[in-house]
All heavy atoms as a GROMACS GRO file, in nm:
protein
  565
    1MET      N    1   0.544   0.839   0.021
    1MET     CA    2   0.513   0.779   0.148
    1MET      C    3   0.593   0.647   0.159
    1MET      O    4   0.591   0.566   0.068
    1MET     CB    5   0.364   0.748   0.157
    1MET     CG    6   0.325   0.664   0.277
    1MET     SD    7   0.150   0.626   0.287
    1MET     CE    8   0.088   0.774   0.349
    2LYS      N    9   0.662   0.630   0.268
    2LYS     CA   10   0.737   0.505   0.290
    2LYS      C   11   0.642   0.400   0.342
    2LYS      O   12   0.569   0.421   0.440
    2LYS     CB   13   0.848   0.528   0.388
    2LYS     CG   14   0.937   0.408   0.408
    2LYS     CD   15   1.058   0.441   0.492
    2LYS     CE   16   1.145   0.319   0.505
    2LYS     NZ   17   1.264   0.349   0.580
    3ILE      N   18   0.640   0.284   0.277
    3ILE     CA   19   0.553   0.174   0.316
    3ILE      C   20   0.634   0.078   0.401
    3ILE      O   21   0.737   0.023   0.355
    3ILE     CB   22   0.497   0.102   0.192
    3ILE    CG1   23   0.424   0.200   0.099
    3ILE    CG2   24   0.411  -0.016   0.233
    3ILE    CD1   25   0.308   0.271   0.162
    4THR      N   26   0.590   0.059   0.527
    4THR     CA   27   0.663  -0.030   0.615
    4THR      C   28   0.588  -0.150   0.658
    4THR      O   29   0.644  -0.243   0.719
    4THR     CB   30   0.707   0.049   0.742
    4THR    OG1   31   0.590   0.102   0.802
    4THR    CG2   32   0.803   0.160   0.707
    5ASP      N   33   0.456  -0.152   0.628
    5ASP     CA   34   0.371  -0.268   0.667
    5ASP      C   35   0.243  -0.262   0.587
    5ASP      O   36   0.219  -0.172   0.509
    5ASP     CB   37   0.344  -0.269   0.816
    5ASP     CG   38   0.285  -0.137   0.869
    5ASP    OD1   39   0.222  -0.064   0.786
    5ASP    OD2   40   0.298  -0.110   0.986
    6SER      N   41   0.157  -0.361   0.607
    6SER     CA   42   0.032  -0.368   0.532
    6SER      C   43  -0.061  -0.253   0.566
    6SER      O   44  -0.138  -0.208   0.483
    6SER     CB   45  -0.036  -0.503   0.556
    6SER     OG   46  -0.065  -0.519   0.694
    7VAL      N   47  -0.052  -0.201   0.686
    7VAL     CA   48  -0.140  -0.088   0.725
    7VAL      C   49  -0.100   0.040   0.650
    7VAL      O   50  -0.185   0.109   0.597
    7VAL     CB   51  -0.132  -0.067   0.877
    7VAL    CG1   52  -0.210   0.059   0.917
    7VAL    CG2   53  -0.191  -0.186   0.954
    8SER      N   54   0.028   0.067   0.639
    8SER     CA   55   0.070   0.188   0.568
    8SER      C   56   0.046   0.170   0.417
    8SER      O   57   0.013   0.269   0.348
    8SER     CB   58   0.217   0.223   0.595
    8SER     OG   59   0.304   0.115   0.562
    9PHE      N   60   0.054   0.050   0.365
    9PHE     CA   61   0.022   0.023   0.225
    9PHE      C   62  -0.126   0.054   0.201
    9PHE      O   63  -0.162   0.124   0.107
    9PHE     CB   64   0.053  -0.121   0.188
    9PHE     CG   65   0.026  -0.159   0.049
    9PHE    CD1   66   0.103  -0.112  -0.057
    9PHE    CD2   67  -0.080  -0.246   0.020
    9PHE    CE1   68   0.074  -0.145  -0.187
    9PHE    CE2   69  -0.103  -0.287  -0.111
    9PHE     CZ   70  -0.030  -0.234  -0.216
   10GLY      N   71  -0.212   0.003   0.287
   10GLY     CA   72  -0.354   0.026   0.274
   10GLY      C   73  -0.389   0.174   0.286
   10GLY      O   74  -0.477   0.222   0.214
   11LYS      N   75  -0.324   0.242   0.376
   11LYS     CA   76  -0.350   0.383   0.397
   11LYS      C   77  -0.313   0.462   0.269
   11LYS      O   78  -0.388   0.551   0.226
   11LYS     CB   79  -0.270   0.437   0.514
   11LYS     CG   80  -0.293   0.582   0.544
   11LYS     CD   81  -0.216   0.628   0.667
   11LYS     CE   82  -0.240   0.775   0.694
   11LYS     NZ   83  -0.163   0.821   0.809
   12ALA      N   84  -0.204   0.425   0.207
   12ALA     CA   85  -0.162   0.492   0.082
   12ALA      C   86  -0.266   0.472  -0.029
   12ALA      O   87  -0.298   0.566  -0.104
   12ALA     CB   88  -0.027   0.445   0.039
   13LEU      N   89  -0.317   0.350  -0.037
   13LEU     CA   90  -0.418   0.320  -0.138
   13LEU      C   91  -0.545   0.400  -0.112
   13LEU      O   92  -0.605   0.457  -0.205
   13LEU     CB   93  -0.447   0.170  -0.142
   13LEU     CG   94  -0.335   0.081  -0.191
   13LEU    CD1   95  -0.379  -0.064  -0.185
   13LEU    CD2   96  -0.287   0.116  -0.328
   14ARG      N   97  -0.590   0.402   0.012
   14ARG     CA   98  -0.712   0.476   0.050
   14ARG      C   99  -0.697   0.624   0.020
   14ARG      O  100  -0.789   0.686  -0.038
   14ARG     CB  101  -0.744   0.456   0.197
   14ARG     CG  102  -0.873   0.524   0.237
   14ARG     CD  103  -0.909   0.514   0.385
   14ARG     NE  104  -0.893   0.382   0.442
   14ARG     CZ  105  -0.795   0.347   0.527
   14ARG    NH1  106  -0.707   0.439   0.564
   14ARG    NH2  107  -0.786   0.224   0.576
   15LEU      N  108  -0.584   0.681   0.055
   15LEU     CA  109  -0.563   0.825   0.029
   15LEU      C  110  -0.570   0.854  -0.122
   15LEU      O  111  -0.630   0.954  -0.160
   15LEU     CB  112  -0.428   0.870   0.088
   15LEU     CG  113  -0.420   0.880   0.242
   15LEU    CD1  114  -0.280   0.906   0.281
   15LEU    CD2  115  -0.511   0.988   0.291
   16ARG      N  116  -0.507   0.770  -0.200
   16ARG     CA  117  -0.506   0.792  -0.344
   16ARG      C  118  -0.648   0.774  -0.400
   16ARG      O  119  -0.692   0.855  -0.485
   16ARG     CB  120  -0.410   0.697  -0.412
   16ARG     CG  121  -0.406   0.706  -0.562
   16ARG     CD  122  -0.359   0.842  -0.608
   16ARG     NE  123  -0.351   0.845  -0.754
   16ARG     CZ  124  -0.359   0.952  -0.828
   16ARG    NH1  125  -0.366   1.070  -0.773
   16ARG    NH2  126  -0.349   0.943  -0.959
   17ARG      N  127  -0.718   0.675  -0.354
   17ARG     CA  128  -0.859   0.651  -0.403
   17ARG      C  129  -0.941   0.773  -0.373
   17ARG      O  130  -1.018   0.820  -0.458
   17ARG     CB  131  -0.916   0.528  -0.336
   17ARG     CG  132  -1.062   0.505  -0.372
   17ARG     CD  133  -1.120   0.382  -0.306
   17ARG     NE  134  -1.121   0.378  -0.165
   17ARG     CZ  135  -1.211   0.444  -0.087
   17ARG    NH1  136  -1.305   0.519  -0.140
   17ARG    NH2  137  -1.206   0.435   0.046
   18LYS      N  138  -0.926   0.830  -0.255
   18LYS     CA  139  -1.006   0.947  -0.216
   18LYS      C  140  -0.962   1.070  -0.293
   18LYS      O  141  -1.046   1.153  -0.330
   18LYS     CB  142  -0.997   0.972  -0.065
   18LYS     CG  143  -1.075   0.862   0.009
   18LYS     CD  144  -1.078   0.887   0.158
   18LYS     CE  145  -1.161   0.778   0.224
   18LYS     NZ  146  -1.266   0.831   0.307
   19GLU      N  147  -0.834   1.082  -0.327
   19GLU     CA  148  -0.785   1.192  -0.410
   19GLU      C  149  -0.856   1.189  -0.545
   19GLU      O  150  -0.887   1.297  -0.603
   19GLU     CB  151  -0.636   1.183  -0.436
   19GLU     CG  152  -0.547   1.227  -0.322
   19GLU     CD  153  -0.400   1.205  -0.354
   19GLU    OE1  154  -0.366   1.159  -0.468
   19GLU    OE2  155  -0.317   1.230  -0.267
   20LEU      N  156  -0.878   1.071  -0.595
   20LEU     CA  157  -0.941   1.054  -0.726
   20LEU      C  158  -1.093   1.057  -0.720
   20LEU      O  159  -1.162   1.046  -0.822
   20LEU     CB  160  -0.897   0.919  -0.790
   20LEU     CG  161  -0.748   0.909  -0.822
   20LEU    CD1  162  -0.711   0.765  -0.856
   20LEU    CD2  163  -0.708   1.003  -0.929
   21ASN      N  164  -1.147   1.071  -0.598
   21ASN     CA  165  -1.291   1.071  -0.576
   21ASN      C  166  -1.356   0.936  -0.626
   21ASN      O  167  -1.467   0.940  -0.680
   21ASN     CB  168  -1.360   1.190  -0.639
   21ASN     CG  169  -1.319   1.321  -0.569
   21ASN    OD1  170  -1.321   1.326  -0.449
   21ASN    ND2  171  -1.281   1.418  -0.649
   22TYR      N  172  -1.284   0.828  -0.609
   22TYR     CA  173  -1.338   0.697  -0.645
   22TYR      C  174  -1.393   0.632  -0.520
   22TYR      O  175  -1.342   0.645  -0.411
   22TYR     CB  176  -1.226   0.603  -0.696
   22TYR     CG  177  -1.168   0.637  -0.827
   22TYR    CD1  178  -1.057   0.567  -0.873
   22TYR    CD2  179  -1.220   0.733  -0.908
   22TYR    CE1  180  -0.998   0.593  -0.994
   22TYR    CE2  181  -1.164   0.760  -1.033
   22TYR     CZ  182  -1.050   0.688  -1.076
   22TYR     OH  183  -0.995   0.715  -1.197
   23THR      N  184  -1.505   0.566  -0.535
   23THR     CA  185  -1.560   0.485  -0.423
   23THR      C  186  -1.508   0.344  -0.435
   23THR      O  187  -1.456   0.300  -0.538
   23THR     CB  188  -1.714   0.480  -0.430
   23THR    OG1  189  -1.752   0.411  -0.550
   23THR    CG2  190  -1.775   0.620  -0.424
   24GLN      N  191  -1.518   0.272  -0.330
   24GLN     CA  192  -1.477   0.129  -0.333
   24GLN      C  193  -1.567   0.055  -0.432
   24GLN      O  194  -1.520  -0.030  -0.501
   24GLN     CB  195  -1.485   0.065  -0.194
   24GLN     CG  196  -1.377   0.118  -0.102
   24GLN     CD  197  -1.388   0.058   0.040
   24GLN    OE1  198  -1.490   0.003   0.077
   24GLN    NE2  199  -1.284   0.078   0.118
   25ALA      N  200  -1.692   0.094  -0.437
   25ALA     CA  201  -1.786   0.032  -0.534
   25ALA      C  202  -1.743   0.055  -0.674
   25ALA      O  203  -1.747  -0.035  -0.760
   25ALA     CB  204  -1.929   0.081  -0.507
   26TYR      N  205  -1.701   0.176  -0.705
   26TYR     CA  206  -1.654   0.210  -0.842
   26TYR      C  207  -1.534   0.127  -0.876
   26TYR      O  208  -1.525   0.066  -0.984
   26TYR     CB  209  -1.625   0.359  -0.854
   26TYR     CG  210  -1.560   0.391  -0.987
   26TYR    CD1  211  -1.636   0.403  -1.100
   26TYR    CD2  212  -1.422   0.410  -0.996
   26TYR    CE1  213  -1.573   0.431  -1.226
   26TYR    CE2  214  -1.360   0.438  -1.118
   26TYR     CZ  215  -1.440   0.450  -1.231
   26TYR     OH  216  -1.380   0.478  -1.350
   27LEU      N  217  -1.438   0.121  -0.788
   27LEU     CA  218  -1.315   0.041  -0.813
   27LEU      C  219  -1.347  -0.107  -0.829
   27LEU      O  220  -1.291  -0.175  -0.914
   27LEU     CB  221  -1.216   0.058  -0.697
   27LEU     CG  222  -1.132   0.182  -0.701
   27LEU    CD1  223  -1.040   0.186  -0.581
   27LEU    CD2  224  -1.052   0.193  -0.830
   28SER      N  225  -1.442  -0.157  -0.750
   28SER     CA  226  -1.486  -0.294  -0.759
   28SER      C  227  -1.541  -0.323  -0.900
   28SER      O  228  -1.504  -0.419  -0.963
   28SER     CB  229  -1.588  -0.325  -0.652
   28SER     OG  230  -1.640  -0.454  -0.670
   29GLU      N  231  -1.627  -0.234  -0.943
   29GLU     CA  232  -1.688  -0.251  -1.075
   29GLU      C  233  -1.586  -0.242  -1.188
   29GLU      O  234  -1.585  -0.319  -1.281
   29GLU     CB  235  -1.798  -0.144  -1.094
   29GLU     CG  236  -1.878  -0.159  -1.219
   29GLU     CD  237  -1.990  -0.059  -1.223
   29GLU    OE1  238  -2.057  -0.035  -1.124
   29GLU    OE2  239  -2.008  -0.001  -1.332
   30PHE      N  240  -1.493  -0.148  -1.174
   30PHE     CA  241  -1.392  -0.122  -1.277
   30PHE      C  242  -1.291  -0.234  -1.284
   30PHE      O  243  -1.243  -0.269  -1.392
   30PHE     CB  244  -1.327   0.012  -1.252
   30PHE     CG  245  -1.233   0.056  -1.357
   30PHE    CD1  246  -1.278   0.103  -1.477
   30PHE    CD2  247  -1.096   0.047  -1.337
   30PHE    CE1  248  -1.188   0.144  -1.578
   30PHE    CE2  249  -1.003   0.089  -1.432
   30PHE     CZ  250  -1.052   0.138  -1.554
   31THR      N  251  -1.250  -0.290  -1.167
   31THR     CA  252  -1.140  -0.386  -1.164
   31THR      C  253  -1.186  -0.532  -1.158
   31THR      O  254  -1.108  -0.622  -1.185
   31THR     CB  255  -1.052  -0.363  -1.040
   31THR    OG1  256  -1.128  -0.381  -0.925
   31THR    CG2  257  -0.991  -0.221  -1.045
   32GLY      N  258  -1.310  -0.553  -1.116
   32GLY     CA  259  -1.354  -0.693  -1.093
   32GLY      C  260  -1.316  -0.742  -0.957
   32GLY      O  261  -1.349  -0.859  -0.924
   33LEU      N  262  -1.250  -0.663  -0.876
   33LEU     CA  263  -1.215  -0.701  -0.739
   33LEU      C  264  -1.339  -0.674  -0.648
   33LEU      O  265  -1.410  -0.578  -0.673
   33LEU     CB  266  -1.093  -0.621  -0.688
   33LEU     CG  267  -0.964  -0.634  -0.770
   33LEU    CD1  268  -0.861  -0.538  -0.723
   33LEU    CD2  269  -0.912  -0.779  -0.761
   34SER      N  270  -1.356  -0.755  -0.548
   34SER     CA  271  -1.473  -0.735  -0.459
   34SER      C  272  -1.455  -0.613  -0.371
   34SER      O  273  -1.338  -0.575  -0.338
   34SER     CB  274  -1.495  -0.859  -0.377
   34SER     OG  275  -1.394  -0.874  -0.277
   35ILE      N  276  -1.563  -0.553  -0.335
   35ILE     CA  277  -1.560  -0.439  -0.241
   35ILE      C  278  -1.495  -0.485  -0.109
   35ILE      O  279  -1.416  -0.412  -0.051
   35ILE     CB  280  -1.700  -0.385  -0.214
   35ILE    CG1  281  -1.754  -0.319  -0.341
   35ILE    CG2  282  -1.699  -0.282  -0.101
   35ILE    CD1  283  -1.903  -0.278  -0.330
   36SER      N  284  -1.527  -0.606  -0.065
   36SER     CA  285  -1.468  -0.655   0.061
   36SER      C  286  -1.315  -0.666   0.050
   36SER      O  287  -1.243  -0.633   0.145
   36SER     CB  288  -1.531  -0.784   0.106
   36SER     OG  289  -1.506  -0.886   0.012
   37PHE      N  290  -1.265  -0.710  -0.065
   37PHE     CA  291  -1.120  -0.717  -0.084
   37PHE      C  292  -1.056  -0.581  -0.073
   37PHE      O  293  -0.956  -0.559  -0.006
   37PHE     CB  294  -1.079  -0.785  -0.218
   37PHE     CG  295  -0.933  -0.779  -0.246
   37PHE    CD1  296  -0.846  -0.872  -0.186
   37PHE    CD2  297  -0.877  -0.678  -0.322
   37PHE    CE1  298  -0.712  -0.866  -0.208
   37PHE    CE2  299  -0.742  -0.671  -0.343
   37PHE     CZ  300  -0.656  -0.765  -0.287
   38ILE      N  301  -1.114  -0.485  -0.147
   38ILE     CA  302  -1.063  -0.347  -0.146
   38ILE      C  303  -1.066  -0.292  -0.003
   38ILE      O  304  -0.966  -0.232   0.042
   38ILE     CB  305  -1.140  -0.259  -0.244
   38ILE    CG1  306  -1.116  -0.312  -0.388
   38ILE    CG2  307  -1.101  -0.114  -0.230
   38ILE    CD1  308  -1.212  -0.252  -0.495
   39SER      N  309  -1.176  -0.308   0.064
   39SER     CA  310  -1.190  -0.259   0.202
   39SER      C  311  -1.086  -0.324   0.294
   39SER      O  312  -1.018  -0.254   0.375
   39SER     CB  313  -1.330  -0.290   0.254
   39SER     OG  314  -1.342  -0.255   0.387
   40GLU      N  315  -1.071  -0.456   0.284
   40GLU     CA  316  -0.972  -0.523   0.370
   40GLU      C  317  -0.828  -0.478   0.339
   40GLU      O  318  -0.746  -0.459   0.432
   40GLU     CB  319  -0.981  -0.675   0.351
   40GLU     CG  320  -1.109  -0.734   0.409
   40GLU     CD  321  -1.130  -0.880   0.379
   40GLU    OE1  322  -1.057  -0.934   0.289
   40GLU    OE2  323  -1.217  -0.940   0.441
   41LEU      N  324  -0.798  -0.458   0.212
   41LEU     CA  325  -0.668  -0.414   0.173
   41LEU      C  326  -0.639  -0.273   0.231
   41LEU      O  327  -0.534  -0.246   0.287
   41LEU     CB  328  -0.654  -0.412   0.022
   41LEU     CG  329  -0.518  -0.383  -0.040
   41LEU    CD1  330  -0.418  -0.489   0.000
   41LEU    CD2  331  -0.528  -0.373  -0.190
   42GLU      N  332  -0.737  -0.184   0.220
   42GLU     CA  333  -0.724  -0.050   0.273
   42GLU      C  334  -0.709  -0.050   0.422
   42GLU      O  335  -0.649   0.042   0.479
   42GLU     CB  336  -0.840   0.038   0.229
   42GLU     CG  337  -0.840   0.072   0.082
   42GLU     CD  338  -0.951   0.170   0.046
   42GLU    OE1  339  -1.035   0.202   0.133
   42GLU    OE2  340  -0.954   0.212  -0.072
   43ARG      N  341  -0.763  -0.148   0.491
   43ARG     CA  342  -0.753  -0.156   0.637
   43ARG      C  343  -0.625  -0.226   0.681
   43ARG      O  344  -0.603  -0.244   0.801
   43ARG     CB  345  -0.874  -0.222   0.695
   43ARG     CG  346  -0.999  -0.131   0.695
   43ARG     CD  347  -1.121  -0.195   0.763
   43ARG     NE  348  -1.181  -0.284   0.667
   43ARG     CZ  349  -1.215  -0.411   0.691
   43ARG    NH1  350  -1.196  -0.464   0.812
   43ARG    NH2  351  -1.269  -0.488   0.602
   44GLY      N  352  -0.545  -0.273   0.585
   44GLY     CA  353  -0.416  -0.331   0.619
   44GLY      C  354  -0.413  -0.483   0.638
   44GLY      O  355  -0.328  -0.534   0.708
   45LYS      N  356  -0.507  -0.551   0.575
   45LYS     CA  357  -0.509  -0.698   0.590
   45LYS      C  358  -0.375  -0.755   0.539
   45LYS      O  359  -0.337  -0.735   0.426
   45LYS     CB  360  -0.622  -0.758   0.506
   45LYS     CG  361  -0.633  -0.907   0.519
   45LYS     CD  362  -0.747  -0.963   0.442
   45LYS     CE  363  -0.749  -1.115   0.457
   45LYS     NZ  364  -0.854  -1.175   0.377
   46PRO      N  365  -0.304  -0.824   0.628
   46PRO     CA  366  -0.170  -0.867   0.594
   46PRO      C  367  -0.164  -0.987   0.497
   46PRO      O  368  -0.059  -1.015   0.439
   46PRO     CB  369  -0.108  -0.906   0.726
   46PRO     CG  370  -0.221  -0.938   0.817
   46PRO     CD  371  -0.338  -0.853   0.770
   47THR      N  372  -0.274  -1.051   0.476
   47THR     CA  373  -0.273  -1.173   0.389
   47THR      C  374  -0.335  -1.147   0.251
   47THR      O  375  -0.378  -1.241   0.187
   47THR     CB  376  -0.344  -1.289   0.460
   47THR    OG1  377  -0.478  -1.250   0.488
   47THR    CG2  378  -0.273  -1.329   0.585
   48ALA      N  379  -0.348  -1.023   0.212
   48ALA     CA  380  -0.408  -0.992   0.079
   48ALA      C  381  -0.327  -1.051  -0.035
   48ALA      O  382  -0.202  -1.060  -0.021
   48ALA     CB  383  -0.418  -0.841   0.061
   49GLU      N  384  -0.394  -1.088  -0.139
   49GLU     CA  385  -0.324  -1.146  -0.256
   49GLU      C  386  -0.244  -1.037  -0.326
   49GLU      O  387  -0.296  -0.935  -0.363
   49GLU     CB  388  -0.421  -1.208  -0.354
   49GLU     CG  389  -0.486  -1.332  -0.303
   49GLU     CD  390  -0.583  -1.391  -0.405
   49GLU    OE1  391  -0.540  -1.412  -0.520
   49GLU    OE2  392  -0.699  -1.414  -0.366
   50LEU      N  393  -0.118  -1.065  -0.347
   50LEU     CA  394  -0.023  -0.965  -0.405
   50LEU      C  395  -0.066  -0.923  -0.544
   50LEU      O  396  -0.070  -0.800  -0.574
   50LEU     CB  397   0.118  -1.020  -0.405
   50LEU     CG  398   0.227  -0.927  -0.461
   50LEU    CD1  399   0.232  -0.797  -0.379
   50LEU    CD2  400   0.360  -0.998  -0.461
   51GLU      N  401  -0.100  -1.016  -0.628
   51GLU     CA  402  -0.140  -0.983  -0.766
   51GLU      C  403  -0.258  -0.887  -0.770
   51GLU      O  404  -0.260  -0.792  -0.848
   51GLU     CB  405  -0.169  -1.109  -0.847
   51GLU     CG  406  -0.184  -1.086  -0.996
   51GLU     CD  407  -0.057  -1.038  -1.064
   51GLU    OE1  408   0.053  -1.074  -1.014
   51GLU    OE2  409  -0.065  -0.967  -1.166
   52LYS      N  410  -0.356  -0.913  -0.687
   52LYS     CA  411  -0.474  -0.824  -0.682
   52LYS      C  412  -0.436  -0.690  -0.624
   52LYS      O  413  -0.482  -0.587  -0.676
   52LYS     CB  414  -0.583  -0.886  -0.594
   52LYS     CG  415  -0.649  -1.008  -0.656
   52LYS     CD  416  -0.757  -1.062  -0.562
   52LYS     CE  417  -0.827  -1.182  -0.617
   52LYS     NZ  418  -0.930  -1.235  -0.525
   53ALA      N  419  -0.351  -0.686  -0.528
   53ALA     CA  420  -0.309  -0.561  -0.471
   53ALA      C  421  -0.230  -0.477  -0.576
   53ALA      O  422  -0.252  -0.356  -0.587
   53ALA     CB  423  -0.219  -0.582  -0.348
   54LEU      N  424  -0.148  -0.545  -0.652
   54LEU     CA  425  -0.070  -0.474  -0.754
   54LEU      C  426  -0.163  -0.421  -0.866
   54LEU      O  427  -0.139  -0.312  -0.921
   54LEU     CB  428   0.034  -0.565  -0.815
   54LEU     CG  429   0.150  -0.603  -0.720
   54LEU    CD1  430   0.241  -0.707  -0.786
   54LEU    CD2  431   0.228  -0.482  -0.678
   55LYS      N  432  -0.268  -0.494  -0.897
   55LYS     CA  433  -0.368  -0.451  -0.994
   55LYS      C  434  -0.432  -0.321  -0.945
   55LYS      O  435  -0.446  -0.224  -1.023
   55LYS     CB  436  -0.472  -0.556  -1.016
   55LYS     CG  437  -0.578  -0.517  -1.117
   55LYS     CD  438  -0.678  -0.630  -1.138
   55LYS     CE  439  -0.777  -0.596  -1.246
   55LYS     NZ  440  -0.866  -0.712  -1.278
   56LEU      N  441  -0.465  -0.314  -0.823
   56LEU     CA  442  -0.523  -0.193  -0.764
   56LEU      C  443  -0.430  -0.078  -0.768
   56LEU      O  444  -0.467   0.036  -0.801
   56LEU     CB  445  -0.576  -0.220  -0.622
   56LEU     CG  446  -0.675  -0.121  -0.564
   56LEU    CD1  447  -0.797  -0.105  -0.656
   56LEU    CD2  448  -0.718  -0.167  -0.428
   57VAL      N  449  -0.302  -0.102  -0.739
   57VAL     CA  450  -0.199   0.005  -0.745
   57VAL      C  451  -0.196   0.063  -0.884
   57VAL      O  452  -0.196   0.187  -0.903
   57VAL     CB  453  -0.061  -0.054  -0.705
   57VAL    CG1  454   0.050   0.045  -0.742
   57VAL    CG2  455  -0.059  -0.086  -0.558
   58GLN      N  456  -0.198  -0.024  -0.988
   58GLN     CA  457  -0.194   0.023  -1.124
   58GLN      C  458  -0.319   0.109  -1.158
   58GLN      O  459  -0.307   0.214  -1.220
   58GLN     CB  460  -0.187  -0.095  -1.219
   58GLN     CG  461  -0.054  -0.170  -1.218
   58GLN     CD  462   0.057  -0.083  -1.272
   58GLN    OE1  463   0.038  -0.009  -1.368
   58GLN    NE2  464   0.177  -0.095  -1.217
   59VAL      N  465  -0.436   0.060  -1.125
   59VAL     CA  466  -0.559   0.127  -1.155
   59VAL      C  467  -0.566   0.268  -1.090
   59VAL      O  468  -0.619   0.362  -1.149
   59VAL     CB  469  -0.681   0.044  -1.113
   59VAL    CG1  470  -0.809   0.122  -1.119
   59VAL    CG2  471  -0.690  -0.080  -1.202
   60LEU      N  472  -0.506   0.279  -0.974
   60LEU     CA  473  -0.507   0.407  -0.904
   60LEU      C  474  -0.397   0.500  -0.956
   60LEU      O  475  -0.380   0.608  -0.904
   60LEU     CB  476  -0.485   0.384  -0.752
   60LEU     CG  477  -0.605   0.320  -0.682
   60LEU    CD1  478  -0.574   0.281  -0.540
   60LEU    CD2  479  -0.729   0.410  -0.687
   61GLY      N  480  -0.321   0.454  -1.057
   61GLY     CA  481  -0.219   0.540  -1.119
   61GLY      C  482  -0.100   0.559  -1.029
   61GLY      O  483  -0.034   0.663  -1.031
   62MET      N  484  -0.066   0.455  -0.955
   62MET     CA  485   0.049   0.463  -0.863
   62MET      C  486   0.157   0.364  -0.912
   62MET      O  487   0.133   0.276  -0.989
   62MET     CB  488   0.007   0.421  -0.724
   62MET     CG  489  -0.104   0.507  -0.667
   62MET     SD  490  -0.173   0.444  -0.510
   62MET     CE  491  -0.044   0.501  -0.396
   63ASP      N  492   0.280   0.385  -0.867
   63ASP     CA  493   0.390   0.298  -0.889
   63ASP      C  494   0.437   0.239  -0.755
   63ASP      O  495   0.434   0.310  -0.654
   63ASP     CB  496   0.508   0.370  -0.954
   63ASP     CG  497   0.476   0.417  -1.095
   63ASP    OD1  498   0.412   0.341  -1.172
   63ASP    OD2  499   0.514   0.529  -1.130
   64LEU      N  500   0.476   0.114  -0.760
   64LEU     CA  501   0.533   0.050  -0.641
   64LEU      C  502   0.680   0.027  -0.673
   64LEU      O  503   0.713  -0.040  -0.769
   64LEU     CB  504   0.462  -0.079  -0.614
   64LEU     CG  505   0.499  -0.154  -0.485
   64LEU    CD1  506   0.460  -0.070  -0.363
   64LEU    CD2  507   0.426  -0.286  -0.479
   65LEU      N  508   0.768   0.084  -0.592
   65LEU     CA  509   0.911   0.080  -0.616
   65LEU      C  510   0.979   0.011  -0.499
   65LEU      O  511   0.955   0.049  -0.381
   65LEU     CB  512   0.964   0.220  -0.632
   65LEU     CG  513   1.115   0.236  -0.648
   65LEU    CD1  514   1.160   0.176  -0.782
   65LEU    CD2  515   1.152   0.385  -0.643
   66ILE      N  516   1.064  -0.086  -0.527
   66ILE     CA  517   1.140  -0.152  -0.420
   66ILE      C  518   1.289  -0.122  -0.453
   66ILE      O  519   1.337  -0.145  -0.560
   66ILE     CB  520   1.117  -0.302  -0.423
   66ILE    CG1  521   0.971  -0.332  -0.394
   66ILE    CG2  522   1.210  -0.372  -0.321
   66ILE    CD1  523   0.932  -0.479  -0.400
   67GLU      N  524   1.357  -0.073  -0.351
   67GLU     CA  525   1.496  -0.048  -0.366
   67GLU      C  526   1.573  -0.078  -0.235
   67GLU      O  527   1.512  -0.085  -0.129
   67GLU     CB  528   1.520   0.101  -0.406
   67GLU     CG  529   1.451   0.197  -0.317
   67GLU     CD  530   1.462   0.341  -0.369
   67GLU    OE1  531   1.466   0.362  -0.491
   67GLU    OE2  532   1.462   0.432  -0.286
   68LYS      N  533   1.702  -0.096  -0.253
   68LYS     CA  534   1.784  -0.121  -0.133
   68LYS      C  535   1.787   0.000  -0.044
   68LYS      O  536   1.780   0.113  -0.090
   68LYS     CB  537   1.928  -0.156  -0.174
   68LYS     CG  538   1.943  -0.288  -0.239
   68LYS     CD  539   2.086  -0.331  -0.254
   68LYS     CE  540   2.172  -0.233  -0.336
   68LYS     NZ  541   2.308  -0.281  -0.357
   69ARG      N  542   1.787  -0.026   0.085
   69ARG     CA  543   1.795   0.085   0.181
   69ARG      C  544   1.924   0.163   0.162
   69ARG      O  545   2.028   0.110   0.129
   69ARG     CB  546   1.790   0.031   0.325
   69ARG     CG  547   1.654  -0.010   0.367
   69ARG     CD  548   1.656  -0.048   0.515
   69ARG     NE  549   1.542  -0.136   0.540
   69ARG     CZ  550   1.551  -0.256   0.588
   69ARG    NH1  551   1.665  -0.306   0.626
   69ARG    NH2  552   1.444  -0.331   0.604
   70GLY      N  553   1.913   0.292   0.190
   70GLY     CA  554   2.030   0.380   0.178
   70GLY      C  555   2.060   0.429   0.039
   70GLY      O  556   2.162   0.493   0.020
   71GLN      N  557   1.972   0.399  -0.052
   71GLN     CA  558   1.999   0.447  -0.192
   71GLN      C  559   1.886   0.540  -0.237
   71GLN      O  560   1.781   0.545  -0.193
   71GLN     CB  561   2.006   0.330  -0.284
   71GLN     CG  562   2.127   0.245  -0.258
   71GLN     CD  563   2.149   0.145  -0.370
   71GLN    OE1  564   2.086   0.143  -0.474
   71GLN    NE2  565   2.244   0.059  -0.347
   0.00000   0.00000   0.00000
């Protein structure tokens, strides 16, 4: 999935969480991140803390890749 904004980033996280049958409460307990943070991130909050967002990406077994366009 190509991520072009905070909404598409959040959607990708939500889809993966649901694939794993994880609840936001489970992720909160497992990561120490608040349920409200996870919820806001999944809804595309543009001011989410990057370090926390990256932690969630890791826990969900995902990779975040940045590359130059056209490659």
